[in-house]
N, C-alpha and C positions, 0 to 999 in steps of 0.2 A: 739788254745791247750783244748782239754779234760785233765779233772788232774786232781787228789781226793785233800784235800785238803791241807793235807803236801807238795803233792810233783807244788801244784798250786805253794804254801808258796816259796817252795827253788827257783821253777822260775821263782816267781818273786822280790827272795834276789838275785839272781845271784848263789844262787849253784853251779847250774845247767841248763846250755842248749843246746837247741840243732843244728846237724850240717844241712846244704844245704843237706843234700840227708839222716834228718831224725834220725840220732844218735845221743846219751844219751850224756853230755857232760858233767862230772863234777868239779868244780872245786875245787881248792885242798888247801884245809882244814880240813887238820888229825888231829886234838888238838878242836873241836867241834864235839859236838854232837852230832848224826845223819849221821856224815858222814859217814863215814865205811857203810852203808845199803845203804845211794847213792853213792856211790860209786862202787856200784857191774853190777849198772845199766846199769855200762857206755860202751860205742861200742854199747848195746843191742840200736835196731830201733823202732818204734811209733809204731802204730797199728794205719796202717792209715785208711780210708772210699775208697772204692768201687767211689768216686768218684775226682777223679781231679780234680776238682775245687776249690771241701775246703781246700787241702791240707796248712798248715803250707806258708805263702809265702817265698823266699828266703830274699827278704832285710827284710824284718822284726825280720829271724834270725842270720842273717847277724848282726844290728842296734843290736841288746839280748845280741851277743858277742862281739858285741864292749867295750858296757858301759860299760860289767861285766870280761872285761876282757881277755878270752878265746880268742884270735881275737893276 
């Protein structure tokens, strides 16, 4: 997944993740700086390339959500 520096950090830190149908989910952390900016993205879809072969794989998205407590 190609993300800007901030959103990449948020993904790696477990602040946000993606559903199997490529929607953004945000961890509940209203006391942290930047939370409200991220929360505005929730339920928006990723912009995906035309080639479905390079879509994020559901098994890796599921594992990321599991590691960071989204499920």
